[in-house]
VOGU-3710 file (C-alpha; in Angstrom, 3 decimals, decimal comma):
1> mtaltgndap> -73,299/-98,270/-75,813  -70,614/-99,209/-78,505  -66,917/-98,967/-76,792  -65,016/-95,591/-77,832  -61,404/-96,317/-79,252  -58,889/-95,309/-78,084  -58,563/-92,302/-81,102  -61,532/-90,873/-79,766  -60,254/-89,974/-76,398  -60,065/-85,912/-77,214
11> rlaraagdry> -63,579/-86,007/-77,895  -64,557/-88,007/-75,742  -63,514/-85,505/-73,103  -65,625/-82,952/-74,478  -68,915/-85,532/-74,141  -68,366/-86,016/-69,916  -71,980/-85,954/-68,234  -73,798/-85,809/-71,502  -76,700/-88,593/-71,550  -76,751/-88,632/-75,164
21> ptrvsttpaf> -73,097/-87,861/-76,976  -72,602/-87,703/-80,439  -69,992/-86,680/-82,706  -67,810/-87,938/-80,691  -66,541/-91,231/-81,498  -65,742/-92,688/-84,694  -68,633/-96,283/-84,234  -71,679/-95,076/-84,304  -73,953/-96,367/-81,316  -78,030/-96,831/-79,926
31> vdraeptvwg> -78,094/-94,865/-76,460  -81,839/-95,791/-74,574  -83,959/-92,818/-74,359  -84,319/-91,312/-70,288  -86,987/-88,892/-70,426  -90,604/-89,749/-71,440  -92,141/-88,632/-74,388  -95,566/-87,475/-72,864  -94,509/-84,950/-69,895  -97,942/-83,687/-69,158
41> drasagmfga> -101,137/-85,484/-67,159  -103,493/-86,839/-69,592  -105,856/-84,960/-67,764  -104,676/-81,751/-68,185  -106,322/-79,446/-70,299  -105,748/-79,032/-74,492  -107,248/-80,305/-77,544  -105,289/-83,459/-77,307  -108,076/-86,933/-76,081  -106,185/-89,300/-73,994
51> qeleahqrdg> -105,988/-91,600/-76,838  -104,015/-89,343/-79,140  -101,438/-88,697/-76,037  -101,548/-92,377/-75,803  -100,600/-92,899/-79,346  -97,719/-89,907/-79,398  -96,294/-91,472/-76,315  -96,548/-94,973/-78,366  -95,435/-94,222/-81,957  -93,449/-90,978/-81,375
61> fvqvpglltp> -96,454/-88,956/-83,594  -99,826/-88,071/-83,859  -101,564/-86,401/-86,918  -104,426/-84,239/-86,558  -106,643/-83,830/-89,481  -108,412/-80,633/-90,672  -106,691/-78,402/-87,931  -106,472/-75,991/-90,351  -110,051/-75,084/-92,380  -109,847/-74,660/-96,092
71> geveeyrael> -110,344/-70,813/-96,161  -106,968/-70,407/-93,292  -105,057/-73,317/-95,821  -105,337/-70,330/-98,793  -104,298/-67,526/-96,365  -101,317/-69,037/-95,360  -100,588/-70,578/-98,958  -100,488/-67,065/-99,857  -98,527/-66,049/-97,886  -95,915/-68,786/-98,205
81> drlahdpgvr> -96,196/-67,565/-101,767  -95,826/-63,794/-100,994  -92,399/-64,495/-98,717  -91,378/-66,495/-101,488  -90,963/-64,128/-103,788  -89,923/-60,985/-101,246  -87,090/-60,025/-102,607  -85,757/-58,535/-98,858  -86,646/-61,936/-97,389  -85,128/-63,826/-100,438
91> adercvvers> -81,699/-61,363/-99,464  -82,201/-62,119/-95,615  -79,656/-65,336/-93,933  -83,445/-66,815/-93,019  -83,401/-67,758/-96,594  -82,283/-71,078/-97,260  -82,456/-72,027/-101,857  -82,093/-75,610/-103,132  -78,803/-76,678/-104,317  -79,523/-77,259/-107,527
101> sdevrsifev> -81,912/-74,320/-108,581  -82,943/-71,184/-107,177  -86,194/-71,881/-105,680  -86,453/-71,106/-102,086  -86,152/-74,466/-100,197  -86,724/-73,210/-96,519  -87,386/-69,614/-94,519  -86,429/-69,661/-90,738  -87,889/-67,530/-87,647  -90,784/-67,213/-89,870
111> hrisepigrl> -93,011/-66,656/-87,121  -91,079/-63,257/-86,278  -91,078/-62,148/-90,348  -94,817/-62,987/-90,968  -97,239/-61,653/-89,079  -100,058/-64,294/-89,648  -97,835/-67,579/-88,461  -96,804/-65,263/-85,451  -100,538/-65,481/-84,570  -100,635/-69,062/-85,495
121> vrdervlsra> -97,926/-69,812/-82,945  -100,256/-68,803/-80,473  -102,940/-70,218/-81,374  -104,763/-72,641/-79,192  -104,937/-75,670/-82,026  -101,411/-75,541/-81,781  -100,047/-74,669/-78,293  -102,153/-76,319/-76,291  -101,632/-78,963/-77,742  -97,217/-78,852/-77,667
131> rqilgsdvyv> -97,875/-78,132/-73,629  -100,052/-81,059/-73,142  -97,255/-83,168/-74,674  -94,220/-80,788/-72,826  -96,156/-80,084/-69,736  -95,279/-76,758/-69,300  -94,742/-73,589/-70,720  -93,288/-73,707/-73,781  -91,211/-71,214/-76,788  -90,391/-71,399/-80,277
141> hqsrinykpg> -87,160/-73,056/-80,598  -87,799/-72,913/-84,452  -90,288/-72,044/-87,021  -89,718/-72,221/-91,015  -91,355/-73,019/-94,018  -90,647/-75,877/-96,174  -90,805/-75,293/-99,671  -90,952/-78,543/-101,954  -91,501/-77,507/-105,260  -92,716/-79,713/-108,199
151> lggggffwhs> -90,065/-81,177/-110,037  -87,246/-80,412/-108,443  -87,746/-80,023/-104,470  -84,891/-81,084/-102,639  -85,482/-84,084/-100,022  -84,089/-84,520/-96,222  -82,283/-87,254/-95,399  -83,023/-89,850/-92,407  -82,210/-87,517/-89,476  -83,455/-86,928/-85,431
161> dfetwhaedg> -83,953/-83,372/-85,214  -82,393/-83,884/-81,547  -79,354/-85,120/-82,293  -78,678/-81,786/-84,515  -80,344/-79,534/-81,389  -78,459/-81,139/-78,582  -74,985/-81,355/-80,586  -74,722/-77,847/-82,082  -77,131/-75,916/-80,200  -76,820/-77,098/-77,083
171> mpgpravscs> -80,603/-78,893/-76,130  -79,795/-80,788/-72,361  -82,997/-83,853/-73,168  -85,552/-83,940/-76,248  -88,196/-82,416/-74,748  -88,987/-80,340/-77,546  -92,270/-80,947/-80,165  -92,089/-79,977/-83,839  -95,909/-79,298/-85,225  -95,596/-80,311/-89,017
181> isltdnhpfn> -98,328/-78,191/-90,660  -99,612/-79,110/-94,485  -100,992/-76,367/-96,706  -100,847/-79,009/-99,243  -102,051/-82,432/-99,930  -99,176/-84,770/-99,009  -99,117/-87,902/-101,446  -96,522/-90,839/-100,856  -95,251/-89,436/-104,013  -94,547/-85,739/-103,717
191> gclmimpgsh> -91,720/-86,179/-100,502  -94,063/-86,762/-97,975  -92,687/-86,830/-94,717  -91,999/-90,132/-93,173  -91,348/-91,172/-89,504  -90,299/-94,616/-88,512  -92,447/-95,206/-85,228  -91,618/-95,900/-82,776  -87,676/-94,773/-82,930  -88,169/-91,876/-80,508
201> rtfvscvget> -87,058/-94,088/-77,845  -83,804/-94,842/-79,103  -81,111/-92,051/-79,711  -78,611/-92,743/-82,658  -75,296/-91,074/-81,600  -73,519/-90,203/-85,018  -70,052/-90,292/-86,386  -68,111/-87,291/-87,374  -67,155/-83,909/-86,064  -69,057/-80,592/-86,625
211> pedyhltslt> -66,825/-78,387/-88,870  -67,007/-74,913/-88,074  -69,765/-72,441/-89,723  -71,879/-76,125/-90,467  -75,149/-74,581/-90,680  -73,981/-72,368/-93,589  -73,865/-76,349/-95,692  -76,160/-78,492/-93,739  -79,537/-76,732/-94,345  -79,241/-77,628/-97,507
221> eqrigtpdpa> -77,466/-81,192/-97,430  -76,242/-82,245/-94,083  -73,389/-84,880/-93,954  -72,584/-85,093/-89,803  -75,368/-85,829/-87,490  -77,212/-87,933/-89,977  -76,873/-91,941/-88,941  -74,530/-94,650/-90,583  -76,597/-96,609/-93,141  -76,225/-99,985/-90,683
231> siakladrhg> -78,147/-98,093/-88,316  -80,736/-96,812/-90,675  -81,494/-100,286/-91,859  -81,677/-101,758/-87,943  -84,369/-98,827/-87,095  -86,680/-99,821/-90,189  -86,310/-103,387/-89,414  -87,233/-102,984/-85,923  -89,804/-99,829/-86,440  -90,985/-99,945/-90,338
241> iammtgeagg> -91,506/-96,707/-91,606  -95,204/-94,687/-91,399  -95,798/-92,304/-94,696  -97,397/-88,647/-93,534  -99,771/-88,224/-95,884  -103,122/-86,250/-95,640  -104,970/-83,437/-97,120  -103,968/-79,930/-96,942  -104,821/-78,348/-93,639  -103,851/-81,147/-91,593
251> atffdsncmh> -100,731/-81,096/-88,983  -98,086/-83,899/-87,779  -97,027/-83,587/-84,068  -93,779/-85,399/-83,557  -90,813/-85,713/-81,081  -87,983/-84,146/-81,444  -85,990/-87,647/-81,095  -87,968/-89,056/-83,969  -85,957/-90,935/-86,891  -87,593/-89,206/-89,819
261> gsgdnitpyp> -86,798/-88,125/-93,361  -88,596/-87,435/-96,653  -87,362/-87,718/-100,449  -87,232/-85,421/-103,560  -89,865/-84,405/-104,969  -89,625/-85,393/-109,057  -94,024/-84,729/-109,343  -95,258/-81,807/-110,407  -97,175/-81,342/-106,944  -95,545/-78,987/-104,669
271> rsniflvfns> -95,081/-79,870/-101,065  -95,043/-77,507/-98,360  -95,430/-76,738/-94,958  -95,370/-74,830/-91,432  -93,054/-75,988/-89,430  -93,186/-75,462/-85,529  -90,989/-76,569/-83,264  -91,819/-75,439/-79,634  -89,711/-76,822/-76,308  -89,988/-76,462/-72,789
281> venapvapfs> -89,061/-73,775/-70,602  -87,879/-75,840/-68,500  -84,949/-77,519/-71,520  -83,099/-74,091/-72,477  -80,071/-74,744/-74,095  -76,526/-74,827/-72,797  -73,411/-74,885/-74,776  -73,980/-77,072/-78,079  -72,587/-80,528/-76,803  -70,606/-81,253/-79,869
291> aprprpshla> -70,088/-77,985/-81,642  -67,335/-74,936/-81,714  -69,978/-72,413/-80,926  -74,266/-72,022/-81,034  -75,931/-72,021/-84,288  -77,682/-68,185/-85,064  -80,503/-67,411/-82,838  -82,984/-67,759/-86,158  -82,135/-71,082/-86,336  -82,075/-71,546/-82,518
301> ardrtpvr> -83,653/-69,638/-80,340  -81,983/-69,187/-76,432  -84,266/-66,906/-75,886  -86,578/-68,757/-73,770  -89,728/-66,349/-73,147  -93,683/-68,684/-72,912  -95,493/-68,258/-75,870  -99,070/-66,346/-74,780
//
């Protein structure tokens, strides 16, 4: 790891004993991952086969075409439309709107707001795969809907989710997996998810310091907790960039430390997805590693009751 300067000493003291220090230095750094990516036995019960688990171990992600049926896709699309136009939901702090418009960008803790999405969290097509990867019972660390409407849906800059969950939520290690389920066709041109294959093996320590109540602005435009341009370029040169394209109903399971992002959607074709984050019950959050206080529970659940 790059040496820390004398100016970094006060924040360095807060990072003592932290395997993945971030937001404590004025110099970015790469840290080799200490934990496995697939924690479960390859022969453990679940819907992933051995080849899919090997791909997840190697690349940090695996795609599952047709996880939802066409009928289910239509059901969830209708639910997303209902939620986006519900005045009570729009007035809730769990709803985030685009900076440049009144369009809904994300709705958090959606598995508690929506009965159909609450069922989806417990669906064995999703849950068994999360358990296979993490090798334990799991709970929902975060759930949300990402709306990316046509002609104006904002992108998400390159980042590792684990960097935020570690710094601001106190997640000790990258023993968490995200499941992004597409409800629209994902094309290279409508802001699809992009991942750097293999980047999950490197933690990027970011510069800066977490401001007070940073979540109030970071959900629409993240400035702290994103890698510097040189680190992004180095990772891209090392790993390349894969586009998660595919038909509606497909899913991508990806490791919490994958470097990923998506561009703005300037096409007329929307791109929306249900985003479910499962954390191992053995990886319970502690005090934030690089933030004044934990984020609200709708962004980072601290109740680790296993999903059943």
